[in-house]
Phi, psi and omega in degrees: 000126176273122182299147176282337183272189184228151175245140169231110180246134190236140187282002183112180186227156181215146178066162181295147184096347180253007174058048175273162180285336186260337182249077187265135180226122183293335184273083188296333181297337177275350185271071191264350185301311181296319180296312185298326179283346168088008185290309179293323177297323178298319179300315180295313185292332180270352182284164190300317183245018180054235183296340179268001179293150174272120182247125175251122179266119185260113186256015186303324184289338190271147172273350180232059183298333181291342176262312187294314182302305179300329180297313178292322179301313179296323180297311178297317180294325176299329179272002173107356179294136189258342187228074183248125181235159177248126182239096181261099181269117187269334187205173185290330177299315176297319182295341178259006187279158177296322182296316179293319179299319181295317180292322178296316182295334180273351186278147171259337181219136164243132181243111180268124181279179177282177181142236183243113183293332177291328174295320178300308186289324182288329179275319189260337187302127176077009179269173176300322178299310180300312181298320181293315179297316180296318179296317178297319179297321182286328192245345189232170173281087192221150180240126164261119176240141179209140176244143178054247180303322179296331176281316182299325183279351186290334186277170180296320175236151184218152172275131178238353181199148175151127179290136177295319185291336182242023190294335180260025167261132186305129176089356183289327183268129181251131179234159176208180181285135177267201183275348168081030179276343178214132186264157171061026171225162171223135190247134171237149189236173187048042202286308183288315185296327183256010173059048189262016186297327178298330178296318178290323178303313181292320180299322182282320181293334176296329177207093186297349175291337183282129174272124177275133179238117178251118184257122173288167179288150186057029183221147179207183175234135171258120188241121179209137176051044176069016177240131178254127179243130181285134177229156179098190194265345190244217189243148168243126179256130176248134180241114185250116183263005186297336185254014176302130180265327186200155175201160176259012193309313186273356182254006181243161179276162174303136180091354179268152182293143180264134173256141180220131178251125172073046171276129185264132180236133174244151176236126179248145170230182192312128176078352171297152178224152185230128181272115182291339180277311182270345183063033178259136177259134175245117175271113189294321183259043185297137177287350181256004179293140179277000000 
């Protein structure tokens, strides 16, 4: 089943203007980097009612929701959105409540902020809120948007722990079930800046059917009708394990280095698109285009 909705997953943010949790600036009008790159504007323009859409900002992953929520609310409103709300769900009881269900059912967009993706899945997984958002994504003109933790948790399986420097030692990367909005992929964020490519290599060699997606900061993917389009200022790295010829994975002990032969890597930049069905990448600004 091809979902009726759309996904916008973002690799996180850096520097003022990118709405990061650590680089906070009260003067939102000066924070133009994110706007200029078009990610938040893309969310508004692709939503059902554009500026009149109801946007709920989900701050559950964050330890500082009182900062992150208002920051995104001002950003969306600066871009013209008229109905932006903050929904900070603290526990599973709230996530199963009638009040939360009513707000979720009325939303056209949910925007998940950064933080801890394990906090997201442990609080929201299997609740009325989760079921409602997933159903709306499958059946309606609805947008699930997530940055950092919100992006990592969007897939069927997610990475929740693992050192970048030791990522290709067997057992270093820990995965668990995500929120399940996209199948057969695994997403890692802050990818280029934090040197996380080894994390995706191990995740993919563990199950080569899984497509690894590494999102750089200020960079995202717009996903609709089985097509992923790169948006933002940086890079998206794709790791395809279908053509792996050999590995030592099952013959080594935990903590030992992993060898992989013939792992395929693609690099996407703005407006390039990748077909999830055919696994073909199209470089829009190709030097070989006729």
